[in-house]
mmCIF file of the N, C-alpha and C atoms, coordinates in Angstrom:
data_MODEL
# 
_entry.id   MODEL 
# 
loop_
_atom_site.group_PDB 
_atom_site.id 
_atom_site.type_symbol 
_atom_site.label_atom_id 
_atom_site.label_alt_id 
_atom_site.label_comp_id 
_atom_site.label_asym_id 
_atom_site.label_entity_id 
_atom_site.label_seq_id 
_atom_site.pdbx_PDB_ins_code 
_atom_site.Cartn_x 
_atom_site.Cartn_y 
_atom_site.Cartn_z 
_atom_site.occupancy 
_atom_site.B_iso_or_equiv 
_atom_site.pdbx_formal_charge 
_atom_site.auth_seq_id 
_atom_site.auth_comp_id 
_atom_site.auth_asym_id 
_atom_site.auth_atom_id 
_atom_site.pdbx_PDB_model_num 
ATOM 1   N N  . MET A 1 1  ? 41.058 -136.287 116.852 1.00 0.00 ? 1  MET A N  1 
ATOM 2   C CA . MET A 1 1  ? 40.535 -137.152 115.827 1.00 0.00 ? 1  MET A CA 1 
ATOM 3   C C  . MET A 1 1  ? 41.265 -138.482 115.940 1.00 0.00 ? 1  MET A C  1 
ATOM 4   N N  . SER A 1 2  ? 40.540 -139.568 115.746 1.00 0.00 ? 2  SER A N  1 
ATOM 5   C CA . SER A 1 2  ? 41.165 -140.880 115.851 1.00 0.00 ? 2  SER A CA 1 
ATOM 6   C C  . SER A 1 2  ? 40.522 -141.856 114.871 1.00 0.00 ? 2  SER A C  1 
ATOM 7   N N  . ILE A 1 3  ? 41.238 -142.929 114.599 1.00 0.00 ? 3  ILE A N  1 
ATOM 8   C CA . ILE A 1 3  ? 40.711 -144.027 113.799 1.00 0.00 ? 3  ILE A CA 1 
ATOM 9   C C  . ILE A 1 3  ? 41.017 -145.317 114.541 1.00 0.00 ? 3  ILE A C  1 
ATOM 10  N N  . GLU A 1 4  ? 40.252 -146.351 114.227 1.00 0.00 ? 4  GLU A N  1 
ATOM 11  C CA . GLU A 1 4  ? 40.495 -147.661 114.816 1.00 0.00 ? 4  GLU A CA 1 
ATOM 12  C C  . GLU A 1 4  ? 40.877 -148.626 113.712 1.00 0.00 ? 4  GLU A C  1 
ATOM 13  N N  . ILE A 1 5  ? 41.912 -149.413 113.957 1.00 0.00 ? 5  ILE A N  1 
ATOM 14  C CA . ILE A 1 5  ? 42.432 -150.366 112.979 1.00 0.00 ? 5  ILE A CA 1 
ATOM 15  C C  . ILE A 1 5  ? 42.535 -151.726 113.650 1.00 0.00 ? 5  ILE A C  1 
ATOM 16  N N  . VAL A 1 6  ? 42.105 -152.774 112.930 1.00 0.00 ? 6  VAL A N  1 
ATOM 17  C CA . VAL A 1 6  ? 42.294 -154.130 113.425 1.00 0.00 ? 6  VAL A CA 1 
ATOM 18  C C  . VAL A 1 6  ? 43.573 -154.663 112.802 1.00 0.00 ? 6  VAL A C  1 
ATOM 19  N N  . LYS A 1 7  ? 44.542 -155.005 113.652 1.00 0.00 ? 7  LYS A N  1 
ATOM 20  C CA . LYS A 1 7  ? 45.831 -155.514 113.186 1.00 0.00 ? 7  LYS A CA 1 
ATOM 21  C C  . LYS A 1 7  ? 46.144 -156.784 113.963 1.00 0.00 ? 7  LYS A C  1 
ATOM 22  N N  . ASP A 1 8  ? 46.349 -157.865 113.239 1.00 0.00 ? 8  ASP A N  1 
ATOM 23  C CA . ASP A 1 8  ? 46.630 -159.164 113.855 1.00 0.00 ? 8  ASP A CA 1 
ATOM 24  C C  . ASP A 1 8  ? 45.566 -159.549 114.876 1.00 0.00 ? 8  ASP A C  1 
ATOM 25  N N  . GLY A 1 9  ? 44.315 -159.223 114.570 1.00 0.00 ? 9  GLY A N  1 
ATOM 26  C CA . GLY A 1 9  ? 43.213 -159.582 115.451 1.00 0.00 ? 9  GLY A CA 1 
ATOM 27  C C  . GLY A 1 9  ? 43.010 -158.652 116.636 1.00 0.00 ? 9  GLY A C  1 
ATOM 28  N N  . ASP A 1 10 ? 43.860 -157.651 116.791 1.00 0.00 ? 10 ASP A N  1 
ATOM 29  C CA . ASP A 1 10 ? 43.742 -156.693 117.896 1.00 0.00 ? 10 ASP A CA 1 
ATOM 30  C C  . ASP A 1 10 ? 43.236 -155.355 117.372 1.00 0.00 ? 10 ASP A C  1 
ATOM 31  N N  . LEU A 1 11 ? 42.304 -154.756 118.105 1.00 0.00 ? 11 LEU A N  1 
ATOM 32  C CA . LEU A 1 11 ? 41.795 -153.438 117.757 1.00 0.00 ? 11 LEU A CA 1 
ATOM 33  C C  . LEU A 1 11 ? 42.748 -152.386 118.310 1.00 0.00 ? 11 LEU A C  1 
ATOM 34  N N  . GLN A 1 12 ? 43.255 -151.531 117.418 1.00 0.00 ? 12 GLN A N  1 
ATOM 35  C CA . GLN A 1 12 ? 44.178 -150.475 117.826 1.00 0.00 ? 12 GLN A CA 1 
ATOM 36  C C  . GLN A 1 12 ? 43.570 -149.125 117.472 1.00 0.00 ? 12 GLN A C  1 
ATOM 37  N N  . LYS A 1 13 ? 43.679 -148.191 118.378 1.00 0.00 ? 13 LYS A N  1 
ATOM 38  C CA . LYS A 1 13 ? 43.168 -146.846 118.148 1.00 0.00 ? 13 LYS A CA 1 
ATOM 39  C C  . LYS A 1 13 ? 44.348 -145.921 117.891 1.00 0.00 ? 13 LYS A C  1 
ATOM 40  N N  . ILE A 1 14 ? 44.266 -145.167 116.802 1.00 0.00 ? 14 ILE A N  1 
ATOM 41  C CA . ILE A 1 14 ? 45.330 -144.239 116.432 1.00 0.00 ? 14 ILE A CA 1 
ATOM 42  C C  . ILE A 1 14 ? 44.770 -142.826 116.528 1.00 0.00 ? 14 ILE A C  1 
ATOM 43  N N  . ASN A 1 15 ? 45.436 -141.995 117.308 1.00 0.00 ? 15 ASN A N  1 
ATOM 44  C CA . ASN A 1 15 ? 45.003 -140.619 117.518 1.00 0.00 ? 15 ASN A CA 1 
ATOM 45  C C  . ASN A 1 15 ? 45.841 -139.673 116.678 1.00 0.00 ? 15 ASN A C  1 
ATOM 46  N N  . PHE A 1 16 ? 45.167 -138.698 116.098 1.00 0.00 ? 16 PHE A N  1 
ATOM 47  C CA . PHE A 1 16 ? 45.833 -137.654 115.338 1.00 0.00 ? 16 PHE A CA 1 
ATOM 48  C C  . PHE A 1 16 ? 45.703 -136.366 116.139 1.00 0.00 ? 16 PHE A C  1 
ATOM 49  N N  . ARG A 1 17 ? 46.822 -135.756 116.434 1.00 0.00 ? 17 ARG A N  1 
ATOM 50  C CA . ARG A 1 17 ? 46.820 -134.536 117.235 1.00 0.00 ? 17 ARG A CA 1 
ATOM 51  C C  . ARG A 1 17 ? 46.497 -133.339 116.349 1.00 0.00 ? 17 ARG A C  1 
ATOM 52  N N  . VAL A 1 18 ? 45.502 -132.592 116.756 1.00 0.00 ? 18 VAL A N  1 
ATOM 53  C CA . VAL A 1 18 ? 45.142 -131.352 116.074 1.00 0.00 ? 18 VAL A CA 1 
ATOM 54  C C  . VAL A 1 18 ? 45.237 -130.249 117.119 1.00 0.00 ? 18 VAL A C  1 
ATOM 55  N N  . LYS A 1 19 ? 46.174 -129.329 116.918 1.00 0.00 ? 19 LYS A N  1 
ATOM 56  C CA . LYS A 1 19 ? 46.414 -128.277 117.910 1.00 0.00 ? 19 LYS A CA 1 
ATOM 57  C C  . LYS A 1 19 ? 45.181 -127.407 118.115 1.00 0.00 ? 19 LYS A C  1 
ATOM 58  N N  . ASN A 1 20 ? 44.577 -126.986 117.036 1.00 0.00 ? 20 ASN A N  1 
ATOM 59  C CA . ASN A 1 20 ? 43.422 -126.106 117.119 1.00 0.00 ? 20 ASN A CA 1 
ATOM 60  C C  . ASN A 1 20 ? 42.241 -126.808 116.459 1.00 0.00 ? 20 ASN A C  1 
ATOM 61  N N  . ARG A 1 21 ? 41.336 -127.305 117.246 1.00 0.00 ? 21 ARG A N  1 
ATOM 62  C CA . ARG A 1 21 ? 40.215 -128.084 116.709 1.00 0.00 ? 21 ARG A CA 1 
ATOM 63  C C  . ARG A 1 21 ? 39.271 -127.249 115.849 1.00 0.00 ? 21 ARG A C  1 
ATOM 64  N N  . ARG A 1 22 ? 39.328 -125.936 115.991 1.00 0.00 ? 22 ARG A N  1 
ATOM 65  C CA . ARG A 1 22 ? 38.455 -125.087 115.165 1.00 0.00 ? 22 ARG A CA 1 
ATOM 66  C C  . ARG A 1 22 ? 38.778 -125.223 113.689 1.00 0.00 ? 22 ARG A C  1 
ATOM 67  N N  . VAL A 1 23 ? 40.021 -125.554 113.370 1.00 0.00 ? 23 VAL A N  1 
ATOM 68  C CA . VAL A 1 23 ? 40.419 -125.599 111.966 1.00 0.00 ? 23 VAL A CA 1 
ATOM 69  C C  . VAL A 1 23 ? 40.073 -126.926 111.297 1.00 0.00 ? 23 VAL A C  1 
ATOM 70  N N  . LEU A 1 24 ? 39.691 -127.931 112.064 1.00 0.00 ? 24 LEU A N  1 
ATOM 71  C CA . LEU A 1 24 ? 39.290 -129.207 111.481 1.00 0.00 ? 24 LEU A CA 1 
ATOM 72  C C  . LEU A 1 24 ? 37.770 -129.204 111.367 1.00 0.00 ? 24 LEU A C  1 
ATOM 73  N N  . ARG A 1 25 ? 37.302 -128.928 110.170 1.00 0.00 ? 25 ARG A N  1 
ATOM 74  C CA . ARG A 1 25 ? 35.871 -128.759 109.953 1.00 0.00 ? 25 ARG A CA 1 
ATOM 75  C C  . ARG A 1 25 ? 35.124 -130.086 110.080 1.00 0.00 ? 25 ARG A C  1 
ATOM 76  N N  . GLU A 1 26 ? 33.898 -130.005 110.580 1.00 0.00 ? 26 GLU A N  1 
ATOM 77  C CA . GLU A 1 26 ? 33.049 -131.194 110.739 1.00 0.00 ? 26 GLU A CA 1 
ATOM 78  C C  . GLU A 1 26 ? 32.789 -131.848 109.382 1.00 0.00 ? 26 GLU A C  1 
ATOM 79  N N  . GLU A 1 27 ? 32.646 -131.037 108.353 1.00 0.00 ? 27 GLU A N  1 
ATOM 80  C CA . GLU A 1 27 ? 32.420 -131.551 106.997 1.00 0.00 ? 27 GLU A CA 1 
ATOM 81  C C  . GLU A 1 27 ? 33.573 -132.456 106.555 1.00 0.00 ? 27 GLU A C  1 
ATOM 82  N N  . VAL A 1 28 ? 34.786 -132.062 106.857 1.00 0.00 ? 28 VAL A N  1 
ATOM 83  C CA . VAL A 1 28 ? 35.964 -132.846 106.485 1.00 0.00 ? 28 VAL A CA 1 
ATOM 84  C C  . VAL A 1 28 ? 35.982 -134.160 107.262 1.00 0.00 ? 28 VAL A C  1 
ATOM 85  N N  . LYS A 1 29 ? 35.656 -134.094 108.560 1.00 0.00 ? 29 LYS A N  1 
ATOM 86  C CA . LYS A 1 29 ? 35.617 -135.319 109.369 1.00 0.00 ? 29 LYS A CA 1 
ATOM 87  C C  . LYS A 1 29 ? 34.584 -136.307 108.828 1.00 0.00 ? 29 LYS A C  1 
ATOM 88  N N  . GLU A 1 30 ? 33.417 -135.803 108.449 1.00 0.00 ? 30 GLU A N  1 
ATOM 89  C CA . GLU A 1 30 ? 32.362 -136.678 107.924 1.00 0.00 ? 30 GLU A CA 1 
ATOM 90  C C  . GLU A 1 30 ? 32.762 -137.288 106.581 1.00 0.00 ? 30 GLU A C  1 
ATOM 91  N N  . LYS A 1 31 ? 33.391 -136.493 105.723 1.00 0.00 ? 31 LYS A N  1 
ATOM 92  C CA . LYS A 1 31 ? 33.854 -137.030 104.437 1.00 0.00 ? 31 LYS A CA 1 
ATOM 93  C C  . LYS A 1 31 ? 34.878 -138.130 104.648 1.00 0.00 ? 31 LYS A C  1 
ATOM 94  N N  . LEU A 1 32 ? 35.767 -137.935 105.610 1.00 0.00 ? 32 LEU A N  1 
ATOM 95  C CA . LEU A 1 32 ? 36.759 -138.965 105.915 1.00 0.00 ? 32 LEU A CA 1 
ATOM 96  C C  . LEU A 1 32 ? 36.076 -140.215 106.453 1.00 0.00 ? 32 LEU A C  1 
ATOM 97  N N  . LYS A 1 33 ? 35.141 -140.018 107.363 1.00 0.00 ? 33 LYS A N  1 
ATOM 98  C CA . LYS A 1 33 ? 34.467 -141.149 107.993 1.00 0.00 ? 33 LYS A CA 1 
ATOM 99  C C  . LYS A 1 33 ? 33.727 -142.012 106.970 1.00 0.00 ? 33 LYS A C  1 
ATOM 100 N N  . TRP A 1 34 ? 33.043 -141.377 106.044 1.00 0.00 ? 34 TRP A N  1 
ATOM 101 C CA . TRP A 1 34 ? 32.197 -142.120 105.110 1.00 0.00 ? 34 TRP A CA 1 
ATOM 102 C C  . TRP A 1 34 ? 32.804 -142.283 103.725 1.00 0.00 ? 34 TRP A C  1 
ATOM 103 N N  . GLY A 1 35 ? 33.908 -141.602 103.435 1.00 0.00 ? 35 GLY A N  1 
ATOM 104 C CA . GLY A 1 35 ? 34.463 -141.625 102.088 1.00 0.00 ? 35 GLY A CA 1 
ATOM 105 C C  . GLY A 1 35 ? 35.641 -142.549 101.870 1.00 0.00 ? 35 GLY A C  1 
ATOM 106 N N  . VAL A 1 36 ? 36.113 -143.220 102.914 1.00 0.00 ? 36 VAL A N  1 
ATOM 107 C CA . VAL A 1 36 ? 37.275 -144.104 102.775 1.00 0.00 ? 36 VAL A CA 1 
ATOM 108 C C  . VAL A 1 36 ? 36.853 -145.408 102.107 1.00 0.00 ? 36 VAL A C  1 
ATOM 109 N N  . ASP A 1 37 ? 37.623 -145.839 101.119 1.00 0.00 ? 37 ASP A N  1 
ATOM 110 C CA . ASP A 1 37 ? 37.385 -147.111 100.426 1.00 0.00 ? 37 ASP A CA 1 
ATOM 111 C C  . ASP A 1 37 ? 37.771 -148.252 101.361 1.00 0.00 ? 37 ASP A C  1 
ATOM 112 N N  . ARG A 1 38 ? 36.784 -149.023 101.787 1.00 0.00 ? 38 ARG A N  1 
ATOM 113 C CA . ARG A 1 38 ? 37.037 -150.110 102.732 1.00 0.00 ? 38 ARG A CA 1 
ATOM 114 C C  . ARG A 1 38 ? 36.944 -151.484 102.076 1.00 0.00 ? 38 ARG A C  1 
ATOM 115 N N  . SER A 1 39 ? 37.126 -151.547 100.767 1.00 0.00 ? 39 SER A N  1 
ATOM 116 C CA . SER A 1 39 ? 36.963 -152.819 100.060 1.00 0.00 ? 39 SER A CA 1 
ATOM 117 C C  . SER A 1 39 ? 38.077 -153.816 100.361 1.00 0.00 ? 39 SER A C  1 
ATOM 118 N N  . SER A 1 40 ? 39.246 -153.339 100.763 1.00 0.00 ? 40 SER A N  1 
ATOM 119 C CA . SER A 1 40 ? 40.342 -154.240 101.140 1.00 0.00 ? 40 SER A CA 1 
ATOM 120 C C  . SER A 1 40 ? 41.267 -153.493 102.104 1.00 0.00 ? 40 SER A C  1 
ATOM 121 N N  . PRO A 1 41 ? 42.060 -154.224 102.883 1.00 0.00 ? 41 PRO A N  1 
ATOM 122 C CA . PRO A 1 41 ? 42.976 -153.549 103.811 1.00 0.00 ? 41 PRO A CA 1 
ATOM 123 C C  . PRO A 1 41 ? 43.945 -152.593 103.114 1.00 0.00 ? 41 PRO A C  1 
ATOM 124 N N  . SER A 1 42 ? 44.465 -152.996 101.962 1.00 0.00 ? 42 SER A N  1 
ATOM 125 C CA . SER A 1 42 ? 45.416 -152.114 101.270 1.00 0.00 ? 42 SER A CA 1 
ATOM 126 C C  . SER A 1 42 ? 44.721 -150.865 100.727 1.00 0.00 ? 42 SER A C  1 
ATOM 127 N N  . ASN A 1 43 ? 43.476 -151.017 100.260 1.00 0.00 ? 43 ASN A N  1 
ATOM 128 C CA . ASN A 1 43 ? 42.727 -149.850 99.788  1.00 0.00 ? 43 ASN A CA 1 
ATOM 129 C C  . ASN A 1 43 ? 42.428 -148.887 100.936 1.00 0.00 ? 43 ASN A C  1 
ATOM 130 N N  . LYS A 1 44 ? 42.136 -149.430 102.113 1.00 0.00 ? 44 LYS A N  1 
ATOM 131 C CA . LYS A 1 44 ? 41.878 -148.583 103.279 1.00 0.00 ? 44 LYS A CA 1 
ATOM 132 C C  . LYS A 1 44 ? 43.096 -147.717 103.592 1.00 0.00 ? 44 LYS A C  1 
ATOM 133 N N  . ILE A 1 45 ? 44.255 -148.354 103.628 1.00 0.00 ? 45 ILE A N  1 
ATOM 134 C CA . ILE A 1 45 ? 45.482 -147.618 103.960 1.00 0.00 ? 45 ILE A CA 1 
ATOM 135 C C  . ILE A 1 45 ? 45.810 -146.596 102.884 1.00 0.00 ? 45 ILE A C  1 
ATOM 136 N N  . ARG A 1 46 ? 45.704 -147.001 101.621 1.00 0.00 ? 46 ARG A N  1 
ATOM 137 C CA . ARG A 1 46 ? 45.999 -146.096 100.509 1.00 0.00 ? 46 ARG A CA 1 
ATOM 138 C C  . ARG A 1 46 ? 45.066 -144.887 100.554 1.00 0.00 ? 46 ARG A C  1 
ATOM 139 N N  . ASP A 1 47 ? 43.778 -145.141 100.773 1.00 0.00 ? 47 ASP A N  1 
ATOM 140 C CA . ASP A 1 47 ? 42.802 -144.061 100.814 1.00 0.00 ? 47 ASP A CA 1 
ATOM 141 C C  . ASP A 1 47 ? 43.037 -143.153 102.021 1.00 0.00 ? 47 ASP A C  1 
ATOM 142 N N  . LEU A 1 48 ? 43.357 -143.750 103.156 1.00 0.00 ? 48 LEU A N  1 
ATOM 143 C CA . LEU A 1 48 ? 43.636 -142.961 104.352 1.00 0.00 ? 48 LEU A CA 1 
ATOM 144 C C  . LEU A 1 48 ? 44.831 -142.041 104.134 1.00 0.00 ? 48 LEU A C  1 
ATOM 145 N N  . MET A 1 49 ? 45.866 -142.541 103.487 1.00 0.00 ? 49 MET A N  1 
ATOM 146 C CA . MET A 1 49 ? 47.047 -141.714 103.223 1.00 0.00 ? 49 MET A CA 1 
ATOM 147 C C  . MET A 1 49 ? 46.698 -140.556 102.287 1.00 0.00 ? 49 MET A C  1 
ATOM 148 N N  . GLY A 1 50 ? 45.861 -140.822 101.291 1.00 0.00 ? 50 GLY A N  1 
ATOM 149 C CA . GLY A 1 50 ? 45.413 -139.756 100.396 1.00 0.00 ? 50 GLY A CA 1 
ATOM 150 C C  . GLY A 1 50 ? 44.596 -138.706 101.139 1.00 0.00 ? 50 GLY A C  1 
ATOM 151 N N  . TRP A 1 51 ? 43.718 -139.160 102.022 1.00 0.00 ? 51 TRP A N  1 
ATOM 152 C CA . TRP A 1 51 ? 42.906 -138.248 102.816 1.00 0.00 ? 51 TRP A CA 1 
ATOM 153 C C  . TRP A 1 51 ? 43.773 -137.417 103.747 1.00 0.00 ? 51 TRP A C  1 
ATOM 154 N N  . THR A 1 52 ? 44.834 -138.007 104.276 1.00 0.00 ? 52 THR A N  1 
ATOM 155 C CA . THR A 1 52 ? 45.716 -137.289 105.197 1.00 0.00 ? 52 THR A CA 1 
ATOM 156 C C  . THR A 1 52 ? 46.277 -136.042 104.532 1.00 0.00 ? 52 THR A C  1 
ATOM 157 N N  . LYS A 1 53 ? 46.717 -136.171 103.293 1.00 0.00 ? 53 LYS A N  1 
ATOM 158 C CA . LYS A 1 53 ? 47.253 -135.012 102.569 1.00 0.00 ? 53 LYS A CA 1 
ATOM 159 C C  . LYS A 1 53 ? 46.178 -133.947 102.381 1.00 0.00 ? 53 LYS A C  1 
ATOM 160 N N  . ASP A 1 54 ? 44.966 -134.374 102.010 1.00 0.00 ? 54 ASP A N  1 
ATOM 161 C CA . ASP A 1 54 ? 43.874 -133.423 101.806 1.00 0.00 ? 54 ASP A CA 1 
ATOM 162 C C  . ASP A 1 54 ? 43.498 -132.716 103.108 1.00 0.00 ? 54 ASP A C  1 
ATOM 163 N N  . ILE A 1 55 ? 43.472 -133.465 104.200 1.00 0.00 ? 55 ILE A N  1 
ATOM 164 C CA . ILE A 1 55 ? 43.127 -132.873 105.492 1.00 0.00 ? 55 ILE A CA 1 
ATOM 165 C C  . ILE A 1 55 ? 44.182 -131.861 105.914 1.00 0.00 ? 55 ILE A C  1 
ATOM 166 N N  . MET A 1 56 ? 45.443 -132.181 105.697 1.00 0.00 ? 56 MET A N  1 
ATOM 167 C CA . MET A 1 56 ? 46.516 -131.246 106.048 1.00 0.00 ? 56 MET A CA 1 
ATOM 168 C C  . MET A 1 56 ? 46.399 -129.959 105.241 1.00 0.00 ? 56 MET A C  1 
ATOM 169 N N  . LYS A 1 57 ? 46.056 -130.075 103.963 1.00 0.00 ? 57 LYS A N  1 
ATOM 170 C CA . LYS A 1 57 ? 45.866 -128.883 103.132 1.00 0.00 ? 57 LYS A CA 1 
ATOM 171 C C  . LYS A 1 57 ? 44.687 -128.058 103.639 1.00 0.00 ? 57 LYS A C  1 
ATOM 172 N N  . ASP A 1 58 ? 43.593 -128.733 104.006 1.00 0.00 ? 58 ASP A N  1 
ATOM 173 C CA . ASP A 1 58 ? 42.409 -128.038 104.493 1.00 0.00 ? 58 ASP A CA 1 
ATOM 174 C C  . ASP A 1 58 ? 42.699 -127.329 105.816 1.00 0.00 ? 58 ASP A C  1 
ATOM 175 N N  . ILE A 1 59 ? 43.434 -127.978 106.706 1.00 0.00 ? 59 ILE A N  1 
ATOM 176 C CA . ILE A 1 59 ? 43.795 -127.360 107.983 1.00 0.00 ? 59 ILE A CA 1 
ATOM 177 C C  . ILE A 1 59 ? 44.656 -126.126 107.751 1.00 0.00 ? 59 ILE A C  1 
ATOM 178 N N  . ALA A 1 60 ? 45.625 -126.217 106.854 1.00 0.00 ? 60 ALA A N  1 
ATOM 179 C CA . ALA A 1 60 ? 46.484 -125.063 106.549 1.00 0.00 ? 60 ALA A CA 1 
ATOM 180 C C  . ALA A 1 60 ? 45.652 -123.912 105.991 1.00 0.00 ? 60 ALA A C  1 
ATOM 181 N N  . TYR A 1 61 ? 44.695 -124.230 105.126 1.00 0.00 ? 61 TYR A N  1 
ATOM 182 C CA . TYR A 1 61 ? 43.823 -123.205 104.551 1.00 0.00 ? 61 TYR A CA 1 
ATOM 183 C C  . TYR A 1 61 ? 42.965 -122.558 105.640 1.00 0.00 ? 61 TYR A C  1 
ATOM 184 N N  . GLN A 1 62 ? 42.390 -123.376 106.515 1.00 0.00 ? 62 GLN A N  1 
ATOM 185 C CA . GLN A 1 62 ? 41.552 -122.849 107.595 1.00 0.00 ? 62 GLN A CA 1 
ATOM 186 C C  . GLN A 1 62 ? 42.360 -121.966 108.543 1.00 0.00 ? 62 GLN A C  1 
ATOM 187 N N  . GLN A 1 63 ? 43.592 -122.358 108.830 1.00 0.00 ? 63 GLN A N  1 
ATOM 188 C CA . GLN A 1 63 ? 44.447 -121.536 109.692 1.00 0.00 ? 63 GLN A CA 1 
ATOM 189 C C  . GLN A 1 63 ? 44.715 -120.184 109.045 1.00 0.00 ? 63 GLN A C  1 
ATOM 190 N N  . LYS A 1 64 ? 44.934 -120.195 107.742 1.00 0.00 ? 64 LYS A N  1 
ATOM 191 C CA . LYS A 1 64 ? 45.179 -118.945 107.011 1.00 0.00 ? 64 LYS A CA 1 
ATOM 192 C C  . LYS A 1 64 ? 43.948 -118.045 107.090 1.00 0.00 ? 64 LYS A C  1 
ATOM 193 N N  . ILE A 1 65 ? 42.775 -118.632 106.902 1.00 0.00 ? 65 ILE A N  1 
ATOM 194 C CA . ILE A 1 65 ? 41.524 -117.870 106.968 1.00 0.00 ? 65 ILE A CA 1 
ATOM 195 C C  . ILE A 1 65 ? 41.329 -117.287 108.366 1.00 0.00 ? 65 ILE A C  1 
ATOM 196 N N  . LEU A 1 66 ? 41.571 -118.097 109.394 1.00 0.00 ? 66 LEU A N  1 
ATOM 197 C CA . LEU A 1 66 ? 41.328 -117.652 110.765 1.00 0.00 ? 66 LEU A CA 1 
ATOM 198 C C  . LEU A 1 66 ? 42.317 -116.595 111.244 1.00 0.00 ? 66 LEU A C  1 
ATOM 199 N N  . LYS A 1 67 ? 43.391 -116.377 110.508 1.00 0.00 ? 67 LYS A N  1 
ATOM 200 C CA . LYS A 1 67 ? 44.332 -115.308 110.856 1.00 0.00 ? 67 LYS A CA 1 
ATOM 201 C C  . LYS A 1 67 ? 43.848 -113.951 110.356 1.00 0.00 ? 67 LYS A C  1 
ATOM 202 N N  . ASN A 1 68 ? 42.883 -113.954 109.452 1.00 0.00 ? 68 ASN A N  1 
ATOM 203 C CA . ASN A 1 68 ? 42.364 -112.728 108.870 1.00 0.00 ? 68 ASN A CA 1 
ATOM 204 C C  . ASN A 1 68 ? 41.166 -112.252 109.700 1.00 0.00 ? 68 ASN A C  1 
ATOM 205 N N  . PRO A 1 69 ? 41.264 -111.089 110.353 1.00 0.00 ? 69 PRO A N  1 
ATOM 206 C CA . PRO A 1 69 ? 40.171 -110.609 111.209 1.00 0.00 ? 69 PRO A CA 1 
ATOM 207 C C  . PRO A 1 69 ? 38.850 -110.415 110.461 1.00 0.00 ? 69 PRO A C  1 
ATOM 208 N N  . VAL A 1 70 ? 38.913 -109.987 109.221 1.00 0.00 ? 70 VAL A N  1 
ATOM 209 C CA . VAL A 1 70 ? 37.689 -109.795 108.435 1.00 0.00 ? 70 VAL A CA 1 
ATOM 210 C C  . VAL A 1 70 ? 37.019 -111.144 108.181 1.00 0.00 ? 70 VAL A C  1 
ATOM 211 N N  . ALA A 1 71 ? 37.802 -112.147 107.858 1.00 0.00 ? 71 ALA A N  1 
ATOM 212 C CA . ALA A 1 71 ? 37.257 -113.483 107.614 1.00 0.00 ? 71 ALA A CA 1 
ATOM 213 C C  . ALA A 1 71 ? 36.626 -114.048 108.881 1.00 0.00 ? 71 ALA A C  1 
ATOM 214 N N  . ILE A 1 72 ? 37.255 -113.806 110.015 1.00 0.00 ? 72 ILE A N  1 
ATOM 215 C CA . ILE A 1 72 ? 36.693 -114.283 111.287 1.00 0.00 ? 72 ILE A CA 1 
ATOM 216 C C  . ILE A 1 72 ? 35.336 -113.634 111.525 1.00 0.00 ? 72 ILE A C  1 
ATOM 217 N N  . LEU A 1 73 ? 35.249 -112.334 111.292 1.00 0.00 ? 73 LEU A N  1 
ATOM 218 C CA . LEU A 1 73 ? 33.997 -111.611 111.476 1.00 0.00 ? 73 LEU A CA 1 
ATOM 219 C C  . LEU A 1 73 ? 32.908 -112.161 110.559 1.00 0.00 ? 73 LEU A C  1 
ATOM 220 N N  . LEU A 1 74 ? 33.263 -112.441 109.311 1.00 0.00 ? 74 LEU A N  1 
ATOM 221 C CA . LEU A 1 74 ? 32.281 -112.942 108.349 1.00 0.00 ? 74 LEU A CA 1 
ATOM 222 C C  . LEU A 1 74 ? 31.850 -114.377 108.634 1.00 0.00 ? 74 LEU A C  1 
ATOM 223 N N  . THR A 1 75 ? 32.728 -115.191 109.175 1.00 0.00 ? 75 THR A N  1 
ATOM 224 C CA . THR A 1 75 ? 32.398 -116.603 109.381 1.00 0.00 ? 75 THR A CA 1 
ATOM 225 C C  . THR A 1 75 ? 31.806 -116.905 110.753 1.00 0.00 ? 75 THR A C  1 
ATOM 226 N N  . LYS A 1 76 ? 31.827 -115.958 111.676 1.00 0.00 ? 76 LYS A N  1 
ATOM 227 C CA . LYS A 1 76 ? 31.284 -116.219 113.018 1.00 0.00 ? 76 LYS A CA 1 
ATOM 228 C C  . LYS A 1 76 ? 29.800 -116.556 112.975 1.00 0.00 ? 76 LYS A C  1 
ATOM 229 N N  . GLY A 1 77 ? 29.080 -115.966 112.071 1.00 0.00 ? 77 GLY A N  1 
ATOM 230 C CA . GLY A 1 77 ? 27.645 -116.203 111.988 1.00 0.00 ? 77 GLY A CA 1 
ATOM 231 C C  . GLY A 1 77 ? 27.266 -117.492 111.289 1.00 0.00 ? 77 GLY A C  1 
ATOM 232 N N  . TRP A 1 78 ? 28.198 -118.178 110.687 1.00 0.00 ? 78 TRP A N  1 
ATOM 233 C CA . TRP A 1 78 ? 27.873 -119.387 109.911 1.00 0.00 ? 78 TRP A CA 1 
ATOM 234 C C  . TRP A 1 78 ? 27.745 -120.564 110.784 1.00 0.00 ? 78 TRP A C  1 
# 
């Protein structure tokens, strides 16, 4: 997962390492992509930092779910 930031007129790409991509749900990526407040540079950063905490919680939850064999069996068909 990555984001692009314009800083001092230069476009910079920032990559976020996700060990297991299965735990980063597409729904979460889309919410991040379209849900960030872009009204000002400071709002973008503030919102991104808030999203980072939520994404980390979601990844931890998904990892917990994927450790349960019954949950894996139930979610494979989704």
